[in-house]
N, C-alpha and C positions, 0 to 999 in steps of 0.2 A: 520473687523466689530466691532461694539460696544460691549463692555463687560457689563454684568449685574451683579449687586451685589446680590448674593444669601444668604448673611448672614442672612437676615430677615427670610429666610425659615428654618434656622437651628432650630428655636424655634418650628416649626411644627414637625420636625423630633424628637426633644428632648421631646416634650410634646404631645404624640399621643392622649390625651384625655381619657375619662373614658372607658377603654377597657372592663371592666366588663359589661358595658351596651350593648356591641355589642354581637350579636349572629350569629352563622353560618347560612347561608341561608339553608332552609329546615331542621333546627336543630331538629324540632319536628318529622321529618320523616326520618332522616338520617339513623337510624338503620334499619327501615323498607325498605328503598330504597336499602340498602346493602343486605338485605335478598332477595329482589326481583331481584336484579341485582348483583349476586356474581361476584367479580372482583378481580383478583390477582394484587396487587400493586407492583411496582418495589421495591427492598430492600431499606429501609430507607425513602420511600415516605409516605407522609400523603395524606389524601383525597384532601386537598387544592392544593397539588402539581400537580394535574392532569389538572389544568386549567390555561390558560393565562388570564390576566386581560383585561376586555372588553375595558376600556378607552385607555390603552396603545396599544392594538391591533388596535383600531381606529386610533390612531396617527401613527402607522406603516403603515396604509393604506395611510395616507397623505404623508408619506415619499415616497411611491411608486408613488403617483401622481406627487410629486416633481421630481422624476427621469424621468418622461415623459417630464417635462419642460427642463430637462438637456440633453435629448436624441437628438443628432444631426440628427438622421434619420427622425425625424418629420420635416415638413416644419416650417420655422422660426416663422411665426405668430401663428401656432398651438402650438408651445412651449410657446409663450406668453399667449395663452388661458389656457394652463395647469397651468401656474404660477398663473393666476387669479383664477382658480378653487381651488388651494391650499389655497389662501387667503380667498376665500368664505367659504370653508370647515372649516377652522380654526375659522372664525367668528362664524359659526353655532355651532361649538364645544364649544366655550366660551359662547354662548347664551343659550345653552341647557344642555350640559353635565356638565360643571363646576358648574353652579348654583345649580344643584341637589346635587352634592358632598359637596359644601360649606354649604348648608342647613343641610345635614346630620351631617357634622362635628360640626356645631353650636349646634344642638340638642343633639348630643352625644348618641343617641339611634337609633337602627335600625338593619337591617340585613347586615351582611358582604356578599360580592359577593363570588362565589364559590372558588376563588383564595385566599380569606382570607385577602386581603389588606383593611385596614381601610380607611375611607375617607381622613384622614390626610396623610396617606401613599400615597394614590393615587394623592392627590393634589401636594405633593412634587415631585413625579415622573412626573406629568403632567407639572409642571413648568420647570423642566429640559429638557424634551423631546420637549415640545412645543417651548421653547426658541431656542433650537438647530434648529428646523425646520424653525422658523421664520427668524433666522439669515441666514440659508442656502438658503432660498428662496430669500432673498435680495442679497446675494452674487451671486446667479444665475443671477439675473437681472443685477447687475453691472459688473460682470466678463464675462458673456456669452451673454446674450440676447441684452443688450443695444449696446455693440460693434458690434454684428452681425447685428443688425438693421442698425447701422451706415454704415457698409460695403455695405448694400443694398440701401443706400441713404435715410434712415429714421433716422433723427437725433432727439434724445430726449435730451433736454437741460434744465439746470437751468437758472434762470434769469441772473446770472452773466456771463453766457457763450454766451448770445446773443450779437450781434453787436449793435452799437448805433442806426443804422437804424431799426433793428428788435425791439429794445426796444421801439422806438417811435411808431412803428406800433402796438405793443401790448398795449401800454398805450392808444392809440386811441381806440383799441378794448375794453379795460377795461372800458373806459368812456362810450362807446356806449352800450355794451352788458352785462357788469358785474355790474358796479357801481349801476345802478338803482335797482337791486334786492338784494343788500347787506343790512344787518341791523346790524350795530355795537351796541353792548350792553355793557354799562359801568357797573362797579361794584363799588358801594360806599354805604354809609349808607342809602341813599334814593332809591337805585336800587340794589336789592339783586342779588347774583350770579345767572345767567340764567340757565335754564334747558338745558342740553346737550343731544341731542337725540341720540338714538342708532345708531351706525355705521356711525355717522357723522364725517366729517373731519372739524376741527376748527383751528383757529389761536388764540393763547394766546398772547395778545398784551400789552406791557408796554409802557405808554406814559408819557410825562412830560408836565404839563400845564404851562401857563404863570406865575403862582404863584410859579413855581419851584417844586411843589409837583408831585410825581410819582403816577400814577393810572393804574389800570388793566382794560382791556376790552376784550371781546370775539367777534370774527367775525366768523360766520359759513360760510363754503363754501357750497353754494346751491347745493343740490343733482341733480338739473336739468342740471348743467353744466358738460361738459365732463371733465374727469380728465386730459387729454392731449389736449391742444388747438393748432391747426395748426398756424404756424407763417407765415406771408407774404400772397402771393396770395392764395386764397381759393382752396386747392387741392380737387380732387375727394373724398378723404377720408372724408373731412368735409361735402361734399354734399351727402354722402351716395350712390354714384354711384356704378354700378356693372359692368361697362365695363372693359375689360381686360386692363392691363397696356399698355400704348401707345408705339409703336415701336420707335426705334431711341435712342438718348442719354437718359440715365436713369434720371428720375426726382429726384431732391433732395428736400425732404420734412422735415421741421423742426417743432418740437412740443415742447411745454413748459408746465410744470405742472401748473394747474390752481391755486393751492395755492401759487405758486411762483409769479404768475402775481398779485394776490391780495395783497400778502405781500409787493411787490415792489411798490404798489400804495396806501398804507394805508394813506398817507398824505391827499388824497382826502376825506377820511372818517373822518379824525380828523383835520380839518383846524385850523390853529393857534396853534396847539400842535406839540410837537416833539415826533416822534415815536422812542423809544429807542431800542426796540427789538420786534420780532414777531417769534413765533415758532408754527409749526403745532402739533396737537395732535388728537388722534383717540380713541373714546370710544366704548366699547362693553358692552351691558347690558343684564341682565337676560330677555330672551324673551320667556321662556317656560310657556305657559298658563296652569293653573290648573283650570279646569272647574268643579265647584260644581254642577253637573247635578241634584242631588237629591233636591237641593235648588233652581234650576233655573226654574222659571215659563215659560220663553221663551228662548229656547236654542239659537236661532238665535240672539236674542238681547244680550244674555249673551256673546256670542262669539264676537260679534261686539265690546262690551265694552272691552273684553280681548285684541283684536287686537289694540285698541287705547292705552290700558295700557302698551303695549310692550315698548313703547318709554320711560316709566318711571320706568322700572325695575332697580334693584340695579346694580351697576357697577361691572363687573367681570373682566375687562381688560382695562388698559389705556396704549396706545402706544405713546411714546414721542421720539424725536430725541436726540442723545447724547449731542448736543450743548445746550439743554434747561437747564438753571441754576437750581440749587437745590431749590432755593426759589420759582421759578415758579412751579416746580413740586410739592412742598409741598403745595402751594396754591391750585392747582388742586385737590390733594388728599384730602385735608381738605374739600373743598367745594363740591366735588363729594361724600363725606361721604363714602369713599372706603378704603379697606385694602391696605396699601402701598406695600404689597407683590405682589399686582396685577398690578404693574407698570412694563412695558416691555420697555427697552431702545433699540431702533432699528434705523438703518439707513433708510432713505427714499428709496422707497415710503412706507408710513405707511399703506395705504389701497390698497393692491394688487388686491382686488376684482374689483376695478374700471378699471383695464386693460381690462376687458371683453368688455366694451364699445369701447375702442380703437381698439381691435381686430375686433369687428363687423363692425366698420365704415371704416376700411381700405379696399381699393379695389385692393390691391396687390394680385391678385389671383395666381400669380406665387409663393407666399410665403404661400399659404394655401393648404389644401388637395384638390385634384382634385375632382370636383363635380361628383356625380354619379346619375343615374336615377334608382330608385327602379323598380324591375321587377313586372310584372302583370301575375299571373298564367294564362296559356292558357285557362283553364276552365272558367275563369272569364272575358276573353276578350269579347267585345261587340258582335262580330260575333258568339261567342260560347254560348251566353246566352240562346238562344231559347225564346219561347214565355213567359216562366215563369221567365226569367231573372235569377237573383242570387238565387232565391228560387229553381228553377229547377236544377241549378248547385249543390246546397247543397244536393238535393235529390239523385243526381247521386253518391254521396260519400262525406265523410268528407273532408274538405279543411283546410290545415294548411298554415298559413302565417308566415314567419320568417322575422320580421322587424329588421333593416331597409332595408335589402336586398330585401324584398318584399314590395310592396306599401301598405300604410295604406288606400288607396282610397277605396278598397272593403268594409272596415268597414263602412265608411261614406255612400257608395252606398247602403249597406244593410239597413241602417236606413232610407235613403231617399226612397228606394223602398218600405219599409214598410209603410212609411208615405203616399205614393201615391197609393199603391195597394188597390183597393176597397175590396179585400178579407181579408185584415188585420184588426183584431178587436182590438188588444191591443198590446202595447209595454211597457216593463218594463226594467229598466236599473239602474245599480249602477254607480255613478260618484264620483271619488276621486280627481284626478287632471286633469282638462280638458283644462286649459289655458284660456286666456282672449278673444280670437277670436275663438270660437269653432264651427266648422261645425257640430259636433255631437249634440250639444244643439240646433243648428238651425234646424236640421232634426227633433228633438223631438218637437220643437215648430211648425214646419210644420205639423207634425202628429196630433197635437192637433187642428190645424186649419181645418184639414180634418176630425175632429170629431172622431178620434181614442181615445180609452182609454189609457192614458199615465200615468204611475207611475214611479217616479224617486227618488232613494235614493241619495241625495246629501250629501256627508260627510263633514260637516262644520268643523270638527276637523282635517282636513288635514293640518298639520303644514306648515305655511307660504303661504298657498294657501287659507286661510280662506276668505280673502276679495273677491277674484275672485269667490269662491264658493257661498258666500252670494249673490253676484250680480246675478249669474245665478239662484239661488234658488228663488229670488224675481221675476225674469223675468218669470220663468216657472210657478210660482204660479199665476202671473198676467194673464196668458193665460189659466188658469183653469186646469193646470196639477196637479196631485196628487204628492206632494213633501213631502218626509220623510227625516228627518235630521239625522237619525241613531238610534241605540238602546242605551238604558240607560247603561252607563258605558262601552260601546264598540265602537271602531271605525270600520266602515265597509270598509275594504280594498280589498275585493274580487271584481273581474272584471267580470261582466256578463251582457248580453243583451238578452232578450227574446221577440220573436215576435210570436204572436198567430194568425194563418191564417186559414180562412175557405176554405176548398178544397172539393167541392161537398157537401156531407152530413156529413163530418168529420171536426174536427179541428186538425191542425198539428202545433207543436211547432218547431220553428227554433231558434237556440241558437248560440250566439257567446260568447266564454270564452277566457280569455287572462291572460298572466303573467304580462301585463303592462297596463298603464292607457289609457283611451279614449282621447288621446291627439295627434293630428297629427304632432305637432312640435317635441315632444320628441320621437315620433315614427320614426323620421329620425335621432335621436341621440342615442337612447337606443336600445340594442338588446332585443327583446321580441318575444314571439310566441303567435299568435292568432289562434283560432280554431273554425270553423263553423261546426255544426252538426245538424241533425234533429232526432238523436237517441231518440226514445220515452222515454226510462228510464231516460236519462240525461235531457230531456225536463221536465219530471215530477219532477225530483229532483230540477231543477231550479225554477219551479213553487212553490214547497214546500219551497224553500229558500226565495223567494220573499214574500210568506205568513208569514214566520218567521220574515222577515224584516219589513213588513208593518202592520202586525196584532199581535195577540197573538198566540204563538205556542210553545208547549213543545216537538216537534218532535225530536226524538233522532236517528232515523235510516234513512239513505239515500241509495238509490239503488246503485249508482255508484260514487257520489261525496263524497269527504272528506271535512268536513266543520268544521272550528274552530269557537267558542270554544267547539263545540259539540263532535266531534269524531276524529278530525284530528290528535291530538297528539297520541292517542291510536293506530290509524290505521298505522301511520308511524312506531311506535315502534313495532307493530305486524309484519310488513314487514321486519324490520331489524332482528327480532328474527326468522322469517321464513328462512331468508338467513343463519343464524347461524345453523339452523337445517339441511339445505342442506349440509353445510360444515361438520357437525358431521356425516352425513351419507356417507361422502366421495365424494359427488358430487361437481362439480365446483360451487363455490359460489362467487358472485361479486355484488357490488352495486356501483353506481356513482351518486352523488348529485351535481347539479350546483345551487348555491344559492348566495345571496348577503352577508349573514351573518350566522354564526353558533355560537350560544351562549348558547343554552338550555342545562342545566346541565344533565338532565336525558337522553336526546337523545345522548349527548356526551358519557355518560356511556354505552349506548347501542352500540355505534360505537366502543368503546374500547373493549367491549365484543366480537363484531364481529371480530375485528382484532385478539384477542386472540384465537378465534375459527378457524382462518384460512381463514376468508372471505377477499377477496381483496377489499379494500375500496379506491375509488378515489373521492376526494372532490375538486370541482372547486368553490372556495369561493372568491368572489371579494374583500370583505372588511374585517370585523371583523371575526376572528376565534379564539375561546377560547379553542379549542382542540389542543393537542400537538402531532404532527405526528412523526413517526420514532423513538419512544422510545422503546428500546429492552424490550421484555417481556410484553409490553403494547400496542404499536401502530405501530410496525414495518411493518404491512401490510397496513398502512394508508399513503397516500400521499396527501398533500394539495397544490393546484396550484392556484395562483391568476393571472389573466390576465387583463392588462390594455392596452388600445389602443385608436384608433380614436373614437370608440363608447363605451358608458357606458354599461358594461355587466349588464343586468337587469333580464334576464329570469331565472325562477326557474324550475328546472327539477329534478325529482327523478326517477332513473332507477334501476330496480332490475332484475338480471338474472333469478331468480325464477325457477331454475332447467330446464332452456330452454324455459319455458313459460314466455318470457320477459314481464315485466310490466313497462309502462312509465306513470308517473303522471306529469302534468304541473299545474302551478297555481301562486297565488299571495303571498304565504306565505314563509317567511324566517324562519329558524330554531332558533327562538328567543322566550323567554317566552311571550313577548307582542303579537307576532303573533299567538302563539298557544293558549293563555289563555285569551287575552284581546282584540281580534279583530275578526271580522267576515271575515274569509278567505276561499278560495276555492282551492282545488286541484281536477283536473279532469283527467280521464284516456284518453290516446290516444289508440283508439281501432283498427283503420285501420292499418294492417300490413305494408303498404307502409310508413306510417308516423312513426311507431315504428322504422323501419329501418333507416328512415331519421334522427330521433332524435339521435339514437345510432351512426350511421356512419358519418353523415354530421354535427352533432353538437358536441356531447360529445367527440367522438374519435378525431375530428378535433382539439378541444381545448386541449386535452391531448397530441397532437403532437406538439403544439406550442413551438418553441425554440427561439423565437424572442421577444415576448411581455409577456411571462409567467415568473413568479417567483415561486420558490418552498419554502415552509415554513419550517424553521428549528424547532427543538424541543423547542427552547427557545423563539419562537414567532417572531424571525427576519426572513428575507427572502433573498434568493440568486437568482440572475437573471439567467435564463437558457440560454444556448448557444448551437449552433450546435456542435455535437460531431464530432470526426474524420470521414471524408468521408460523413458527413451528411449535406444536404442542409438546408439553413435557411428556416424556415416555420412559417408564421404568420397566425393564425386562421382567424382573421378578413380580412386580405388581400386575403386569399384563398376564403373566402365566397363572397367577393366582385367580385373576378375574375370569379367565377363559378356560380353566381346567375342565376337561370333559367336553370340549367343543367338538368341532367337525370330525376329529380323528376317532371319535367313538363310533 
């Protein structure tokens, strides 16, 4: 693999900037926090030694995703999908996380994270680790995946590897399908260096004119084109068919990189000129919007402008191939007005995220996960509905749906039933990420047509879903729906739907709460838990919550819900301290959290205190974890497990033994400062003993038994993959849940 010159980064390490300007996070309250949370530190440890750096923990998560691409137990095309996810995740990391650090480093003033690393220190470590990951990802493609695809009759070729006949075919394809949409842009005194849009693949072209002078031009690879183009007869992969692979002799399919096809046919773009060289490059820009809500007269319009501005953010990463000459690289750096230390020299393919389109188009179902049909709880089957349908089913008892093993259809049916039921007076819902073709929004529009009162909070600030949400907000508004864009300074991330129904002389509230988004597509890809209830107190809480979201409310107390930023942080801390008291009284004390991320400093300190008091702490943390488990005298009673597999682990669960009176909370919040302090989040109780047992026995305990897809976190922030012990059978939590879906809990 290509080697990168890190010498330019030595200056970063040698000159960390104005250290005296940096202050410890929570510096003003650190002593008070120590008084409130007395904690014995291991010998020689400082407060900052208690925490893993957030950014490096996030990169460790990308390493675990890469391991899935390297895992031969996955079907081959699923491994290609995981490699694409690595590329997409790193793109987002450089669009969102790195720009913030660079800005902090430039300003030289701000708060240090709990681990004490300055932005300069973090950028240096990010460069090292991210480069290692990007090189390993490309090695995985060249060493493992491309040869394995070839063994299956799927050939990925460069232009030079095509036969004469294949080149002729692809030249004809270029002329018919690619050439008309290309726009070569020259660079000379009359034509300035063109804008290079975020995440675009481009060709840097050097040409010689008839006057003998050398000139530079840029050719953008249109994003509408597939990254891999089928060569020869159009296979089913290109048609998007879904039929099973044909029996008989295996098909041989050949694909070529689109940038190679364009590079090989540049003469058509520059007639009469001599093309001397052409090299691909890939640009990543700062895409994190800062919305000045206090100054925004129209939040929707402000965010629309921000979405457009994403393409023009400062460059945070430039990927180029090893063969690109230094003069071309320097020209790009100069004209992109970027730091030369942000150049990454990497072998192709430069844009791994583009492999997702290849994965989606391929119809080789023998090389993908076996499709499955989500289960439908018996109580929600049509013949069980009774005259009141889903409302009658909910009145019989709370209903828990564990997606994707359980179908998302009942959620859509719930909203459609509300839209059509003459007794329903009002529907209120929060929408965060709903997707582009949303039956959920269509049901809300139908409700409005049926003259129901419909109020929807559409969170416009859902990163990278702003355009879709803006479109739905405008459509809902056009139909007379009450649309709210969110609270000033807060994202609304909580998931709630409220239906108010007249039943006789009374009104009854039906509620759906969830750990995941109202998105039927991701409901088949992410593990989440949804919950139907008509519990009167939860219904009143949800009504109060919507009043808080749509009107003015200073309400601080909720009956059963935990709501951020109002009381969620304090209520979680109280429950951890309650478990500590059980341990001090000699009772069995345990807690288990399943979250996407654990970053919050104060809650981590509470968990350390719990460990020191003898509480058994199990943490199922998919991604970032800033807590250090297994440290003698500090966290030896804490274990951290990260599980990756076919589905993205997304459910958030907090379980407390509570002296035998078990408590289960589900919801939308991760244990991060942004979720606890700067978002509207909801945690809700599971009250039905059946579902408490299910969450404990069939979710948490199942994941803690995983010895196939689970990794255990080490005290230094790295991870080791678990494996079956002697005499122990392999056990995968997700495979188990797929196999037993619809079991005894039905």
